[in-house]
Backbone as a chain_set.jsonl record, in Angstrom:
{"seq": "MASQTDRDKRLDQLVALTQQWSAQRQKELNDRVASLTRILQGRGAGQLLNAQQEAATALVATEIDNFLTG", "coords": {"N": [[89.359, 123.44, 43.31], [90.148, 122.172, 45.765], [92.004, 123.751, 49.196], [94.567, 123.702, 50.76], [94.914, 124.143, 53.674], [91.823, 123.103, 53.726], [91.758, 120.388, 52.614], [93.673, 119.484, 54.407], [92.184, 119.744, 57.185], [90.326, 117.434, 56.896], [92.149, 115.931, 56.44], [92.356, 115.825, 59.398], [89.971, 115.724, 60.455], [89.335, 112.79, 59.419], [91.738, 111.375, 61.059], [90.506, 112.063, 64.189], [87.676, 110.783, 64.095], [88.607, 108.214, 63.169], [90.224, 107.594, 64.953], [88.791, 107.017, 68.041], [86.645, 105.901, 66.549], [88.234, 103.188, 66.874], [89.012, 103.183, 69.851], [86.053, 102.812, 70.351], [85.603, 100.273, 69.796], [87.387, 98.694, 69.872], [87.061, 98.843, 73.681], [84.331, 97.284, 73.533], [85.559, 94.855, 72.38], [86.936, 94.33, 74.351], [85.034, 94.41, 76.522], [83.624, 92.019, 75.853], [85.634, 90.205, 75.831], [85.9, 90.09, 78.609], [83.291, 89.808, 79.879], [83.272, 86.55, 78.692], [85.28, 85.557, 79.509], [83.68, 85.723, 82.462], [82.049, 83.809, 82.064], [83.876, 81.6, 81.777], [84.845, 81.127, 83.465], [82.949, 80.697, 85.965], [81.166, 79.089, 85.036], [82.425, 77.162, 82.372], [84.483, 76.272, 83.744], [84.304, 74.666, 86.299], [82.962, 72.708, 84.529], [84.859, 71.506, 82.394], [86.89, 70.465, 84.651], [85.039, 68.886, 85.786], [84.804, 66.977, 83.277], [86.911, 66.033, 82.472], [87.837, 64.542, 85.05], [85.587, 62.621, 85.231], [86.566, 61.396, 82.843], [89.413, 59.829, 82.835], [88.765, 58.398, 85.206], [86.824, 56.443, 83.994], [88.629, 55.904, 82.649], [91.062, 54.656, 83.542], [89.461, 52.06, 85.351], [88.776, 51.132, 82.659], [91.167, 50.475, 81.641], [91.38, 49.271, 83.902], [90.42, 46.545, 83.993], [90.451, 45.533, 81.979], [93.623, 44.634, 82.914], [93.052, 42.659, 84.237], [91.097, 40.816, 83.205], [92.314, 40.26, 81.429]], "CA": [[90.085, 122.994, 43.98], [90.578, 122.623, 47.742], [93.239, 124.305, 49.82], [96.076, 122.779, 51.084], [94.26, 123.727, 55.059], [90.56, 122.216, 53.409], [92.365, 119.303, 52.823], [94.311, 119.553, 56.891], [91.228, 119.953, 57.6], [89.047, 116.763, 56.146], [91.952, 114.405, 57.27], [92.207, 115.827, 60.827], [88.637, 114.601, 61.11], [89.161, 111.183, 59.669], [91.536, 110.603, 61.841], [89.605, 112.17, 64.776], [87.141, 109.608, 64.026], [88.854, 106.598, 63.113], [90.936, 106.895, 66.635], [87.171, 107.794, 68.565], [86.005, 104.087, 66.205], [89.0, 102.484, 67.287], [88.913, 102.95, 70.802], [84.756, 102.454, 71.084], [85.428, 99.273, 69.272], [88.861, 97.732, 72.015], [86.08, 98.75, 74.79], [83.947, 96.529, 73.273], [86.436, 93.66, 72.75], [87.541, 93.965, 75.895], [83.432, 93.827, 77.259], [83.277, 90.413, 75.782], [86.144, 89.527, 76.421], [85.712, 89.776, 80.49], [82.058, 88.74, 79.724], [83.389, 85.067, 78.278], [86.28, 85.217, 81.441], [83.505, 85.169, 83.544], [81.242, 82.763, 81.822], [84.348, 80.387, 81.994], [85.367, 80.869, 84.955], [81.86, 80.577, 86.639], [80.419, 77.321, 84.899], [83.214, 76.073, 81.537], [86.123, 75.946, 84.41], [83.76, 73.212, 86.5], [82.483, 71.718, 83.895], [85.978, 70.949, 82.683], [87.428, 69.632, 85.347], [84.136, 67.424, 85.74], [84.495, 66.527, 82.415], [88.658, 65.644, 82.427], [87.657, 63.496, 86.137], [85.066, 61.213, 84.673], [86.936, 60.644, 81.443], [90.787, 59.658, 83.903], [88.349, 57.137, 86.001], [86.347, 55.367, 82.837], [90.094, 54.885, 81.339], [91.409, 54.048, 84.72], [88.85, 51.474, 85.337], [88.702, 50.149, 81.518], [92.542, 49.61, 82.213], [92.173, 48.216, 85.264], [89.381, 45.832, 83.561], [91.917, 44.876, 81.062], [94.427, 43.956, 83.171], [91.783, 41.465, 85.286], [90.684, 39.961, 82.726], [93.656, 39.847, 80.526]], "C": [[90.477, 122.9, 45.382], [91.275, 123.023, 48.051], [93.552, 123.141, 50.132], [95.32, 122.519, 53.098], [93.172, 123.363, 54.736], [90.972, 121.188, 53.614], [92.839, 118.814, 54.333], [92.977, 118.872, 57.648], [90.075, 118.408, 58.033], [90.325, 115.414, 57.008], [92.136, 114.668, 59.09], [91.296, 115.186, 61.444], [88.91, 113.138, 60.734], [90.241, 110.396, 61.088], [91.17, 110.551, 63.438], [88.992, 111.163, 64.654], [87.605, 108.588, 64.051], [89.781, 106.434, 64.743], [89.408, 106.751, 67.586], [86.585, 106.166, 67.557], [86.797, 103.443, 66.752], [88.954, 102.4, 69.362], [87.177, 102.423, 71.281], [85.39, 100.528, 71.007], [86.531, 98.635, 70.421], [87.485, 97.996, 72.723], [84.993, 97.702, 74.519], [83.922, 95.23, 73.547], [86.588, 93.694, 74.342], [86.187, 93.55, 77.285], [83.631, 92.141, 77.09], [84.079, 89.648, 76.338], [86.123, 88.833, 78.218], [84.546, 88.726, 80.309], [82.5, 86.886, 79.557], [83.799, 84.669, 79.007], [85.568, 84.5, 82.357], [82.678, 84.172, 83.026], [82.444, 81.262, 82.118], [84.176, 80.204, 83.037], [83.828, 80.178, 85.925], [81.192, 79.164, 85.992], [81.457, 76.494, 83.563], [84.044, 75.305, 82.506], [85.772, 74.07, 85.084], [83.494, 72.363, 85.523], [83.694, 70.764, 83.05], [86.526, 69.774, 83.272], [86.699, 68.498, 85.94], [84.567, 66.085, 84.855], [86.251, 65.241, 82.319], [88.701, 64.138, 83.642], [86.84, 62.548, 85.502], [86.146, 60.526, 83.628], [87.988, 60.209, 82.286], [89.736, 58.752, 84.959], [87.788, 56.534, 84.777], [87.75, 54.489, 82.197], [90.858, 54.476, 82.54], [90.729, 52.52, 84.461], [88.569, 50.666, 83.858], [90.13, 49.517, 81.393], [92.54, 48.058, 83.246], [91.154, 46.5, 84.539], [90.283, 44.55, 82.477], [92.341, 44.436, 81.468], [93.684, 42.844, 83.886], [91.688, 39.889, 84.592], [91.902, 39.463, 81.647], [94.441, 38.836, 79.631]], "O": [[91.18, 123.741, 45.942], [92.046, 122.972, 47.093], [93.108, 122.009, 49.936], [95.206, 121.45, 53.698], [92.844, 122.884, 55.822], [90.751, 120.714, 54.729], [92.375, 117.966, 55.096], [92.842, 117.89, 58.377], [89.331, 118.286, 59.006], [89.999, 114.475, 57.733], [92.04, 113.743, 59.896], [91.357, 114.436, 62.418], [88.754, 112.275, 61.597], [89.943, 109.45, 61.817], [91.348, 109.515, 64.08], [89.631, 110.215, 65.111], [87.194, 107.793, 64.897], [89.91, 105.419, 65.427], [89.216, 105.543, 67.448], [86.054, 105.332, 68.291], [86.166, 102.706, 67.509], [88.848, 101.305, 69.913], [86.988, 101.787, 72.317], [85.53, 99.776, 71.971], [86.326, 98.23, 71.565], [86.614, 97.245, 72.284], [84.708, 97.128, 75.57], [83.183, 94.534, 74.244], [86.233, 92.908, 75.221], [86.225, 92.889, 78.323], [83.748, 91.291, 77.972], [83.805, 88.707, 77.082], [86.256, 87.728, 78.746], [84.559, 87.502, 80.442], [81.993, 86.072, 80.329], [83.364, 83.652, 79.548], [85.89, 83.47, 82.95], [82.562, 83.347, 83.933], [82.057, 80.171, 82.538], [83.511, 79.333, 83.598], [83.941, 79.092, 86.493], [80.763, 78.284, 86.739], [81.396, 75.265, 83.592], [84.341, 74.118, 82.371], [86.284, 72.981, 84.827], [83.821, 71.186, 85.68], [83.585, 69.538, 83.002], [86.661, 68.629, 82.842], [87.201, 67.491, 86.438], [84.682, 64.901, 85.175], [86.39, 64.03, 82.146], [89.268, 63.071, 83.411], [87.427, 61.519, 85.17], [86.469, 59.338, 83.644], [87.242, 59.971, 83.236], [90.517, 58.338, 85.816], [88.693, 55.804, 84.374], [87.969, 53.394, 81.681], [91.523, 53.512, 82.161], [91.212, 51.787, 83.599], [88.124, 49.523, 83.964], [90.315, 48.332, 81.115], [93.027, 46.935, 83.38], [91.592, 45.402, 84.884], [90.527, 43.346, 82.393], [92.176, 43.267, 81.12], [94.447, 41.878, 83.864], [91.918, 38.724, 84.914], [92.153, 38.319, 81.266], [95.55, 39.136, 79.189]]}, "num_chains": 1, "name": "protein.A"}
């Protein structure tokens, strides 16, 4: 049967490895968030704004046409 100190050592190793894995995973996720944020800022936001402007223009034109042909 394993002694208490052996068990404690194994648990300490597990804690250390878990913390190391957690820190590495957190860095990967933070890097991905930063990358996706840059992509959205670079092209996504501009395309979204353009799409909203086009949709608003089309809606106004349709409403004016409906009002005039009434």
